[in-house]
C-alpha positions in Angstrom: -25.2 35.9 -31.4 -21.7 35.6 -29.9 -18.7 35.4 -31.8 -17.5 31.8 -32.4 -14.1 31.2 -31.0 -12.1 28.6 -33.1 -10.3 25.9 -31.2 -8.2 23.8 -33.5 -7.6 20.4 -32.1 -5.4 17.8 -34.0 -6.6 14.5 -32.7 -3.3 12.6 -33.3 0.2 13.7 -33.5 2.6 12.0 -36.0 -0.1 10.0 -37.6 0.3 9.2 -41.3 -2.3 8.1 -43.9 -1.9 7.0 -47.4 -3.7 10.3 -48.2 -3.6 13.6 -46.4 -6.4 13.2 -43.9 -6.8 15.7 -41.2 -9.5 16.5 -38.6 -10.1 19.3 -36.1 -12.7 20.8 -33.9 -14.2 24.3 -33.8 -16.1 25.1 -30.7 -18.2 27.9 -29.5 -21.3 29.2 -27.7 -24.7 30.3 -29.0 -27.5 31.5 -26.8 -25.5 30.5 -23.8 -25.2 27.0 -25.0 -22.0 25.2 -26.1 -21.5 23.4 -29.3 -18.7 21.9 -31.4 -18.1 21.3 -35.0 -15.9 18.3 -36.0 -14.2 18.9 -39.4 -13.0 16.0 -41.4 -10.9 16.8 -44.6 -9.1 14.6 -47.1 -7.5 15.2 -50.4 -9.5 12.2 -51.7 -13.3 12.3 -51.6 -14.7 10.0 -49.0 -18.2 9.0 -47.8 -19.9 9.9 -44.5 -23.4 8.5 -43.6 -25.8 9.0 -40.7 -27.5 6.2 -38.9 -30.7 6.8 -36.9 -32.4 5.3 -34.0 -36.1 4.7 -33.3 -36.7 8.4 -32.5 -35.1 9.4 -35.8 -32.2 10.9 -34.0 -28.7 10.5 -35.3 -27.0 7.8 -33.2 -23.9 7.3 -35.3 -22.0 8.7 -38.2 -19.7 6.4 -40.2 -17.0 7.8 -42.5 -15.3 5.4 -44.8 -11.9 6.0 -46.4 -10.7 3.8 -49.3 -7.0 4.1 -48.2 -5.6 2.5 -45.1 -4.3 4.0 -41.9 -0.5 3.7 -41.6 0.1 4.7 -38.0 -1.6 3.9 -34.7 -4.7 5.8 -33.8 -6.7 5.1 -30.6 -10.2 5.9 -29.6 -10.8 9.6 -28.7 -13.4 11.4 -26.6 -14.2 15.2 -26.6 -17.1 17.0 -24.9 -19.5 16.2 -27.8 -18.1 13.2 -29.6 -16.7 9.8 -29.2 -14.5 8.9 -32.2 -13.6 5.2 -32.6 -11.3 4.0 -35.6 -11.7 0.6 -37.3 -9.1 -0.7 -39.6 -9.4 -3.5 -42.2 -6.8 -4.6 -44.8 -8.2 -2.3 -47.4 -10.1 0.4 -45.6 -10.2 2.7 -42.7 -13.4 3.7 -40.8 -14.2 6.4 -38.4 -17.3 5.9 -36.2 -18.6 9.1 -34.5 -21.2 8.8 -31.7 -22.7 11.8 -30.0 -22.4 12.7 -26.3 -25.7 14.7 -26.8 -26.9 15.3 -30.3 -25.2 15.7 -33.8 -25.8 16.5 -37.4 -23.7 15.8 -40.5 -23.0 18.3 -43.3 -21.3 18.2 -46.6 -19.1 21.4 -46.8 -16.6 20.3 -49.6 -17.8 22.7 -52.2 -15.5 25.5 -53.4 -17.8 28.5 -53.6 -15.3 30.3 -55.6 -15.0 27.8 -58.4 -16.9 27.9 -61.6 -18.3 24.4 -61.2 -21.9 24.0 -60.0 -22.2 25.3 -56.4 -23.2 21.9 -55.0 -24.9 18.8 -55.8 -27.4 18.0 -53.0 -27.2 14.6 -51.4 -23.8 13.9 -52.8 -22.3 10.5 -51.5 -18.7 11.7 -51.3 -16.9 14.8 -50.5 -13.5 16.1 -49.5 -14.8 17.8 -46.5 -17.5 17.0 -44.1 -18.7 18.8 -40.9 -20.5 17.2 -37.9 -22.1 19.6 -35.6 -22.4 18.5 -32.0 -24.9 20.4 -29.8 -27.2 19.9 -26.8 -30.9 20.8 -27.6 -31.1 22.7 -30.7 -28.7 23.0 -33.5 -27.2 26.5 -33.4 -27.7 29.2 -36.2 -30.0 27.1 -38.3 -33.8 27.2 -38.2 -36.3 24.5 -39.0 -37.9 26.1 -41.9 -37.8 24.3 -45.1 -36.7 26.2 -48.2 -39.5 26.6 -50.8 -37.0 27.7 -53.6 -35.8 25.7 -56.7 -32.9 23.2 -56.4 -30.8 23.1 -59.4 -27.0 23.6 -60.2 -25.7 27.1 -61.2 -22.5 27.6 -63.3 -20.5 30.9 -63.4 -18.4 32.3 -66.1 -14.6 32.0 -65.2 -14.2 35.7 -65.3 -17.0 36.1 -62.7 -16.1 36.0 -59.0 -18.2 36.4 -55.9 -18.0 39.8 -54.4 -15.5 39.9 -51.5 -15.0 42.1 -48.4 -11.7 42.5 -46.6 -11.0 41.9 -42.9 -13.4 43.9 -40.6 -12.6 45.2 -37.2 -14.8 44.8 -34.2 -16.9 47.7 -35.3 -17.6 45.8 -38.6 -15.6 48.4 -40.5 -12.8 47.7 -43.0 -9.5 47.4 -41.4 -6.9 50.4 -41.7 -3.4 49.8 -40.5 -2.1 52.8 -38.7 1.5 52.9 -38.4 3.0 52.4 -34.8 -0.3 51.4 -33.0 0.7 47.7 -33.2 3.8 48.5 -31.2 1.4 50.0 -28.4 -0.8 47.0 -28.4 2.5 44.8 -28.1 3.8 46.6 -25.2 0.3 46.6 -23.5 0.2 42.9 -24.0 3.6 42.4 -22.6 2.7 44.3 -19.4 -0.6 42.3 -18.9 1.3 39.1 -19.0 3.8 40.3 -16.4 0.9 41.3 -14.1 -0.8 37.9 -14.5 -3.8 39.3 -16.2 -3.8 36.5 -18.8 -7.6 36.8 -19.9 -7.1 40.5 -20.5 -4.0 39.8 -22.4 -5.6 37.1 -24.5 -8.4 39.5 -25.4 -5.9 42.1 -26.5 -4.0 39.8 -28.6 -7.1 38.7 -30.4 -8.0 42.3 -31.0 -4.6 43.1 -32.1 -4.3 40.3 -34.6 -7.6 41.3 -36.2 -6.6 44.8 -36.6 -3.0 44.1 -37.6 -2.9 40.6 -39.0 0.5 41.1 -40.6 2.2 42.9 -37.8 5.9 42.6 -37.4 5.2 41.5 -33.8 3.1 38.6 -35.1 5.6 35.9 -34.1 6.0 37.2 -30.6 2.3 37.9 -30.2 1.3 34.4 -31.1 3.9 33.1 -28.8 2.5 35.2 -26.0 -1.0 34.0 -26.8 0.2 30.4 -26.3 1.5 31.5 -22.9 -1.7 33.2 -21.9 -3.9 30.2 -23.1 -1.6 27.8 -21.1 -1.8 30.0 -18.0 -5.7 30.3 -18.2 -5.9 26.6 -18.6 -9.1 24.7 -18.8 -10.2 21.9 -21.2 -11.8 24.4 -23.6 -8.2 25.8 -24.4 -6.4 22.6 -25.0 -7.3 22.2 -28.6 -6.5 25.8 -29.4 -3.0 25.5 -27.8 -2.3 22.3 -29.8 -3.6 23.8 -33.1 -1.8 27.3 -32.5 1.4 25.6 -31.2 1.7 23.3 -34.2 1.2 26.2 -36.6 3.6 28.4 -34.8 6.3 25.7 -34.9 5.7 25.3 -38.7 5.9 29.1 -39.4 8.9 29.8 -37.1 11.1 26.8 -37.0 14.2 28.6 -36.0 12.9 30.8 -33.2 14.6 30.7 -29.9 11.2 29.9 -28.2 10.8 26.6 -30.1 11.7 24.4 -26.9 9.2 26.3 -24.8 6.5 25.7 -27.5 7.4 22.0 -27.7 7.1 21.7 -24.0 3.6 23.4 -24.1 2.4 21.0 -26.8 3.7 18.0 -24.9 2.1 19.1 -21.5 -1.3 19.9 -23.2 -1.3 16.5 -25.0 -0.9 15.0 -21.7 -3.7 16.9 -20.2 -5.8 15.6 -23.1 -4.7 12.0 -22.2 -2.8 11.7 -25.5 0.4 10.4 -24.0 2.0 9.0 -27.1 1.7 12.2 -28.9 3.1 14.1 -25.9 6.1 11.7 -25.9 6.9 12.7 -29.3 7.4 16.4 -28.3 9.2 15.3 -25.1 11.6 13.3 -27.2 12.2 16.2 -29.6 13.2 18.5 -26.7 15.4 15.9 -25.0 17.3 15.2 -28.5 17.5 18.6 -29.9 17.8 20.8 -26.9 20.0 18.9 -24.5 20.6 20.9 -21.2 18.7 23.9 -22.4 16.6 25.4 -19.8 13.3 24.1 -21.4 15.0 20.7 -21.7 15.6 20.6 -18.0 12.0 21.7 -17.4 10.7 19.1 -19.8 12.7 16.4 -17.7 10.8 17.5 -14.7 7.4 17.7 -16.5 8.0 14.3 -18.1 9.0 12.9 -14.7 5.6 14.2 -13.2 3.6 12.7 -16.0 5.1 9.3 -15.9 4.8 9.3 -12.1 1.1 9.9 -12.4 1.0 7.0 -14.7 2.6 4.5 -12.3 6.3 4.7 -13.1 8.2 4.9 -9.7 11.8 4.6 -10.8 12.5 7.0 -13.8 10.9 10.1 -12.3 13.4 9.9 -9.3 16.2 9.7 -11.7 15.0 12.6 -13.9 14.3 14.8 -10.9 17.9 14.1 -9.4 19.6 14.8 -12.8 18.0 18.1 -13.0 18.9 19.1 -9.6 22.4 18.0 -10.0 22.9 19.8 -13.4 21.1 23.0 -13.1 22.5 26.3 -12.1 19.2 28.0 -12.2 17.8 28.5 -8.6 14.2 28.4 -9.8 14.6 25.2 -11.7 16.5 23.6 -8.7 13.7 24.7 -6.4 11.2 23.0 -8.7 13.3 19.8 -8.9 14.0 19.8 -5.1 10.1 20.3 -4.5 9.3 17.5 -6.9 11.8 15.1 -5.1 10.0 16.0 -1.9 6.7 15.2 -3.5 8.1 12.0 -4.7 9.2 10.9 -1.2 6.0 12.2 0.2 4.0 9.9 -2.0 6.4 7.1 -1.0 5.6 7.7 2.7 9.2 8.7 3.5 8.4 11.7 5.7 11.9 12.4 6.7 13.4 12.7 3.3 10.3 14.5 1.9 10.5 17.2 4.6 14.4 17.5 4.0 13.8 18.5 0.3 11.1 20.9 1.2 13.3 22.5 3.8 16.0 22.8 1.3 13.7 24.9 -1.1 12.4 27.0 1.8 16.0 27.8 3.2 17.5 28.5 -0.4 14.7 30.1 -2.0 11.8 31.1 0.2 10.4 33.6 -2.5 9.7 30.6 -4.7 6.5 29.8 -3.0 5.3 33.5 -3.5 4.7 33.1 -7.2 1.8 30.7 -7.2 0.4 30.8 -3.6 -2.9 29.0 -4.1 -1.0 26.2 -6.0 1.7 25.9 -3.3 -0.9 26.1 -0.6 -2.8 23.2 -2.0 0.5 21.2 -2.1 1.3 22.0 1.6 -2.1 20.8 2.5 -1.1 17.3 1.1 2.0 17.4 3.0 0.2 18.1 6.3 -2.3 15.4 5.5 0.8 13.0 5.7 1.7 14.4 9.3 4.5 16.7 8.0 3.8 20.0 9.8 7.0 21.9 10.7 8.3 23.0 7.4 4.8 23.5 5.8 4.0 25.8 8.6 7.2 27.8 8.0 6.4 28.0 4.2 2.8 29.0 4.9 4.0 31.7 7.1 6.2 33.2 4.4 3.2 33.1 1.9 0.9 34.6 4.5 3.0 37.4 5.4 3.3 38.5 1.7 -0.5 38.9 1.5 -1.8 42.4 2.0 -5.4 41.8 1.0 -7.3 39.9 3.6 -10.3 39.5 1.2 -8.6 36.8 -0.7 -10.4 33.5 -0.6 -7.4 31.6 0.7 -6.4 34.3 3.3 -8.1 32.9 6.3 -7.8 29.2 5.4 -4.1 29.7 5.0 -3.9 31.4 8.4 -5.8 28.7 10.1 -3.9 25.9 8.6 -0.7 27.6 9.4 -1.6 28.0 13.1 -2.8 24.4 13.4 0.4 23.1 11.7 2.6 25.2 14.0 0.5 23.7 16.9 0.9 20.2 15.7 4.7 20.7 15.1 5.0 21.8 18.8 5.7 25.4 18.2 3.6 26.8 21.0 4.4 30.6 20.6 3.7 30.6 16.8 0.6 28.7 17.1 -0.8 30.8 19.9 0.2 33.9 18.1 -1.7 33.0 14.9 -4.7 31.5 16.9 -4.9 34.9 18.5 -4.9 36.6 15.0 -7.7 34.5 13.9 -9.7 35.3 17.2 -9.4 39.0 16.4 -11.9 38.8 13.6 -13.7 35.5 13.8 -15.9 34.9 10.9 -18.8 33.6 13.1 -19.5 32.2 16.6 -18.8 28.6 15.4 -15.3 29.5 14.2 -14.6 31.5 17.3 -15.4 28.5 19.4 -13.3 26.2 17.3 -10.3 28.4 17.4 -10.7 29.1 21.1 -10.8 25.4 21.7 -7.6 24.9 19.7 -6.0 27.7 21.6 -7.0 26.3 24.9 -5.5 22.9 24.0 -2.1 24.5 23.7 -2.2 24.0 27.4 -1.4 20.3 26.6 2.0 21.4 26.1 2.3 23.6 29.0 5.2 23.1 31.3 3.1 23.2 34.5 5.5 22.0 37.3 2.6 20.6 39.4 2.0 17.1 37.9 -1.3 16.7 39.7 -2.7 19.9 38.0 -1.4 18.7 34.7 -3.2 15.4 35.2 -6.5 17.3 36.2 -6.3 19.2 32.9 -5.7 16.2 30.7 -8.6 14.5 32.4 -10.7 17.5 31.6 -9.6 17.4 27.9 -10.2 13.6 27.8 -13.8 14.0 29.0 -14.6 17.1 27.0 -13.2 15.9 23.6 -14.3 12.1 23.7 -13.5 10.5 20.3 -11.4 13.4 19.0 -7.6 14.0 18.3 -7.6 16.2 21.4 -8.6 13.3 23.5 -5.6 11.2 22.0 -3.2 14.1 22.7 -4.3 14.3 26.3 -4.1 10.5 26.9 -0.4 10.6 25.6 0.4 13.5 27.8 -1.3 11.9 30.8 0.5 8.7 30.3 3.9 10.6 30.0 3.2 12.5 33.3 2.2 9.3 35.2 5.4 7.5 33.9 7.5 10.4 35.0 5.9 10.2 38.4 6.9 6.4 38.5 3.1 5.3 38.6 3.7 2.4 36.0 0.6 0.5 37.1 -1.6 3.6 36.2 0.0 3.8 32.8 -0.5 0.0 32.3 -4.2 0.6 33.3 -4.5 3.0 30.3 -3.2 0.4 27.8 -6.5 0.1 25.8 -6.5 3.7 25.2 -2.8 3.8 24.1 -1.1 2.4 20.9 0.4 -1.0 21.6 3.9 0.2 20.6 3.6 3.5 22.6 7.1 4.1 24.1 5.5 5.2 27.4 3.4 2.3 27.8 6.1 -0.1 26.9 8.5 1.7 29.4 5.9 1.2 32.1 5.3 -2.5 31.2 9.2 -3.0 31.4 9.4 -1.5 34.8 6.5 -3.7 36.1 8.0 -6.8 34.5 11.4 -6.2 36.0 9.8 -5.7 39.4 7.9 -9.0 39.0 11.1 -10.8 38.1 12.9 -9.4 41.0 10.1 -10.5 43.4 10.3 -13.8 41.6 6.6 -13.5 40.7 7.0 -15.4 37.5 3.3 -15.6 36.9 2.9 -11.8 36.8 6.1 -11.4 34.5 4.5 -13.9 32.2 1.3 -12.1 32.1 3.0 -8.9 31.0 5.2 -10.9 28.6 2.3 -12.5 27.0 0.9 -9.2 26.1 4.0 -7.4 24.7 6.7 -10.1 24.3 9.8 -8.9 22.6 8.5 -5.1 22.8 9.2 -4.9 26.4 12.3 -2.9 27.0 14.5 -5.1 29.2 18.2 -5.8 29.3 19.5 -9.1 27.9 19.3 -10.7 31.4 15.9 -9.4 32.0 14.8 -10.8 28.6 16.2 -14.2 29.5 14.4 -14.2 32.9 11.2 -13.1 31.1 11.7 -16.0 28.6 12.0 -18.5 31.4 8.9 -17.2 33.1 6.9 -17.5 29.9 8.3 -21.0 29.3 7.4 -22.1 32.7 3.9 -20.8 32.3 3.7 -22.5 28.9 3.4 -19.1 27.1 5.4 -20.5 24.2 4.5 -18.0 21.4 5.6 -14.7 23.3 8.6 -16.8 24.4 9.4 -17.8 20.9 9.3 -14.0 19.8 11.6 -13.0 22.5 14.2 -15.7 21.6 14.1 -15.0 17.9 14.4 -11.2 18.5 17.3 -11.6 21.1 19.1 -14.2 18.9 19.2 -11.6 16.0 21.1 -9.2 18.3 23.5 -11.4 20.1 27.1 -10.1 20.3 29.0 -12.9 22.2 29.2 -16.7 21.6 27.9 -17.2 25.2 24.8 -15.2 24.4 24.2 -17.0 21.3 24.5 -20.3 23.1 22.1 -19.2 25.7 19.4 -18.2 23.2 19.9 -21.1 20.9 19.3 -23.5 23.8 16.0 -21.7 24.7 15.0 -21.4 21.0 15.4 -25.1 20.6 13.2 -26.0 23.6 10.4 -23.5 22.6 10.4 -24.5 19.0 9.9 -28.2 20.1 7.0 -27.3 22.4 5.4 -25.4 19.6 5.9 -28.5 17.3 8.2 -26.6 15.0 10.3 -29.8 14.9 12.6 -28.8 12.0 13.6 -25.6 13.5 13.9 -27.3 16.9 16.4 -29.6 15.2 18.6 -26.8 13.8 18.7 -25.0 17.1 19.4 -27.8 19.4 21.9 -29.4 17.0 23.7 -26.1 17.1 23.7 -26.2 20.9 25.0 -29.8 20.9 27.9 -28.8 18.6 29.1 -25.5 20.3 28.0 -25.8 23.9 30.3 -26.8 26.8 27.7 -25.6 29.4 26.7 -28.7 31.4 23.3 -27.1 32.0 22.6 -27.3 28.4 23.2 -31.0 27.8 19.5 -31.7 27.7 19.6 -30.1 24.3 20.4 -33.8 23.2 17.0 -34.7 24.4 15.3 -32.0 22.3 17.4 -33.0 19.3 16.5 -36.8 19.7 12.8 -36.1 20.2 12.5 -33.6 17.3 14.3 -36.1 14.9 11.9 -38.9 16.0 8.9 -36.6 15.5 10.1 -35.9 12.0 10.5 -39.7 11.3 14.2 -39.5 11.3 14.6 -42.4 13.8 18.0 -43.6 12.7 19.5 -40.2 13.2 17.9 -40.0 16.5 19.1 -43.5 17.8 22.7 -42.6 16.8 22.4 -40.0 19.7 21.5 -42.6 22.4 25.1 -43.4 23.7 25.8 -39.8 23.9 22.6 -39.1 25.7 23.2 -42.0 28.2 26.6 -40.5 29.0 25.3 -37.0 29.4 21.9 -37.4 30.8 22.5 -40.8 32.5 19.5 -41.3 34.9 17.8 -38.1 34.1 14.1 -38.7 34.3 13.5 -37.5 30.7 15.3 -40.7 29.6 12.1 -42.5 30.4 10.6 -41.0 27.4 13.8 -42.0 25.3 13.6 -45.6 26.4 9.9 -45.7 25.6 10.7 -44.9 22.2 13.6 -47.3 22.0 11.2 -50.0 23.5 8.6 -49.4 20.9 11.1 -49.6 18.1 12.4 -53.0 19.5 8.8 -54.3 19.8 8.2 -53.4 16.2 11.4 -55.2 15.2 10.5 -58.2 17.6 14.0 -57.8 19.0 13.7 -59.6 22.3 17.2 -58.6 23.4 16.6 -55.0 22.7 13.0 -55.3 24.3 14.8 -56.7 27.6 17.4 -53.9 27.6 15.1 -51.0 27.2 12.3 -52.2 29.1 14.5 -52.9 32.0 16.0 -49.3 31.7 12.6 -47.8 31.6 11.4 -49.8 34.5 14.5 -48.9 36.5 14.0 -45.1 36.0 10.3 -45.4 36.8 11.2 -47.0 40.0 13.8 -44.4 40.8 11.5 -41.6 40.2 8.3 -43.4 41.4 6.8 -42.4 38.1 4.9 -45.3 36.6 3.4 -43.7 33.5 4.3 -46.4 31.2 3.1 -49.3 33.4 2.0 -52.0 33.1 2.8 -51.7 29.4 6.5 -51.9 29.8 6.2 -54.7 32.3 4.0 -56.7 29.8 6.2 -56.0 27.0 9.2 -57.4 28.9 7.2 -60.4 30.2 6.2 -61.4 26.8 9.9 -61.4 25.6 11.0 -63.4 28.6 8.1 -66.0 28.1 9.3 -66.5 24.6 12.7 -67.5 26.0 11.0 -69.6 28.7 12.0 -67.4 31.6 8.7 -67.9 33.5 10.0 -67.4 37.0 11.7 -64.0 35.9 8.4 -63.0 34.4 6.5 -64.0 37.4 8.8 -61.8 39.6 8.3 -58.8 37.4 4.6 -59.1 37.6 4.5 -59.6 41.3 6.6 -56.4 41.7 4.2 -54.3 39.5 1.2 -55.1 41.7 2.5 -52.6 44.2 1.9 -49.5 41.7 -0.5 -50.8 39.1 -3.8 -49.7 40.4 -6.2 -49.8 37.5 -8.8 -52.8 38.0 -8.5 -54.0 34.4 -4.7 -53.8 34.6 -4.7 -55.8 37.8 -7.0 -58.4 36.4 -4.6 -58.9 33.5 -1.5 -59.2 35.7 -3.1 -61.6 38.1 -4.2 -63.7 35.0 -0.7 -63.8 33.9 0.6 -64.6 37.3 -1.8 -67.5 37.5 -0.7 -68.7 34.0 2.9 -68.5 34.8 2.4 -70.3 38.3 0.7 -73.0 36.3 3.5 -73.2 33.9 6.0 -73.6 36.9 3.5 -76.3 38.3 2.7 -74.2 41.1 -1.1 -75.2 40.9 -2.2 -73.8 44.3 -0.5 -70.4 43.5 -2.2 -70.4 40.2 -5.6 -71.0 41.6 -4.9 -68.2 44.1 -4.0 -65.7 41.5 -7.2 -66.7 39.5 -9.2 -66.3 42.5 -7.9 -62.9 43.2 -8.6 -62.0 39.6 -12.2 -63.2 39.8 -12.7 -61.2 42.9 -12.0 -57.9 41.4 -15.1 -55.7 40.6 -14.6 -55.0 37.0 -15.5 -56.5 33.7 -12.8 -57.8 31.3 -12.1 -60.7 29.0 -9.0 -61.4 31.1 -11.4 -61.9 34.0 -13.4 -64.5 32.0 -10.1 -66.2 31.3 -9.3 -66.2 35.0 -12.6 -67.8 35.8 -12.3 -70.6 33.2 -8.6 -71.2 34.0 -9.6 -71.6 37.7 -12.4 -74.0 37.0 -10.0 -76.2 35.0 -7.3 -76.3 37.6 -9.9 -77.0 40.3 -11.4 -79.7 38.2 -8.0 -81.2 37.6 -7.2 -81.2 41.4 -10.6 -82.8 42.1 -9.9 -85.6 39.6 -6.4 -86.2 41.1 -8.0 -86.4 44.6 -10.6 -88.9 43.5 -8.0 -91.0 41.8 -5.9 -90.8 44.9 -8.7 -92.2 46.9 
């Protein structure tokens, strides 16, 4: 049987009860299996009961306390138990469920008292123990006792026989003067060497031999340090218990803030953050600017950062860095600031802090090489290589034992980081060192391949040879990082050769915002613009838009080509980007003008209104007077007709007989028709027809003519209407439209008592090979007129 190591674990910190309730856990191993004992103690007797499942195994133990819980207590989990509190108005319950198996024992009897030793199956006790175990309960057999069960009383003068403290040889202890000092000095040396487990064993042995040694205070403090350095969940509880006891026993010791910090950090490790906060607060309030208080700030910052607070940790780290004169603390603060910015993705600032620590205190990284090595790997994962490589080199050069488990991984990472940082000589040096003693053929091949790839950075003057090498790497390392590097180098070489088309041909293999690719596209675009090949320029512009590196004039030319080819979306991006960078009023005017037009074509009418209105207000460039047209049309599209119509006089003055006024007059004519304003109808229809005739563009015929004819007819101006219709026959070609015009001509001729002309128009209408209701009217009207003529002729006879 192994000796049981007691680990006292106070489950809550600063929790108060109406009575003095406490509970703690002892843990140990028996027959190579772990077990734990949960002790629940109260000054007032309380009940605990087991509840069984169908297999007669304990599935829950409920302890009931008649007094209520004053402070907050949350659910707690350990390796063997899950402890859940339940609070009512009058009572407090603890429900314990097992992670494996458990058994309840009443251990509240005082074996030294003269009262009966125990009463079997008592309902209440001051102390209960719950043993948590895996398969079989430790130390106890399954045999049932065949003895008698009855209480026994002892005379008050009688006491149980007692044996004093035994040493490891099971002999009574015998303090020998001076030997405790030897132990103490040995323990100090073990701690300095970092032999924490050996130091812990010596501490335990010393305290058993010399329980009242004058070095007890220091030895217990060193035990806390050793346990904390060893770490592990199995030590958290013992650190908490020992630390609290040490604080109580030595409240004025100079190491109080250090012990407070140990308690805070271990409570955090156990996920009891509220309890940890109590000890952090004590340090902050009672030991302001003490070394431990500065360390506590850094520790607390780390913990709340892990819990999601992104603001306060930065303030805490910065405050320590600004206040401390201690190089080690400053190094830690700067490193944490670097970690903060690394987590935030700010590579530049992160690397600055790491570099500051490296420059000021390179030996800082030699104290805990495995820990710092793991941190450096995180930095490298983010793409930060240069400073981590330098730090790794310092750590590596301090190692004299090449059998250390991290010796070769550190060497390889350092070589690769120097490689990725572009430090060819360093990377090659350490690749070669790895190749001197490769672990196996696989590693040798990998390192050799990495070393060969350094040629990607070779300053070979012959570009053709460089390209051949890049092509070899691209083919050999398909889908790997080496291929990407070779592609970038190939693109750079082609660009330097002026082979921009070849770089553009690689676009699917390069990032869309790659500077070499964009530089090549810029050159090709400018070449197309110079050759007035607007279609080619628009092709490049559609792919890369505002990212193409052109000067302001080139951007304007590219915009115009995109607009001409109806590539409105990339044109819009260019206009918006350039407008945000303009430096002169003239440039602002140029880009506002173009922005208004492209916004209108993309049906972003509110934005088109804003841009074109600004141009109308500020522009004196006669080439930009058609912004009035954009403003009018956008306002009309937004249903703001009255605002649009107010612009008509200014438009007629500025645009005059511009062909785009046809559309304006169409809108005005539609409005007049809606209002049945014959005067307005005549005005805008005539203006529209006049422009159509001028530009030989009859897009709104015969609708405009018919609208005008209807207004004239309402005024009895039949001859004028007839002339308009006759004129339209020259350009109205659709059969159905021709039929309607011929019918109206016949109708108006009849109105003017020109019967023969009317019959002629109806006849032409009837002859057109198309079906229409107007054609039917022509046929009927012709018959009526012919019948009338026949009647007149008969009467004349």
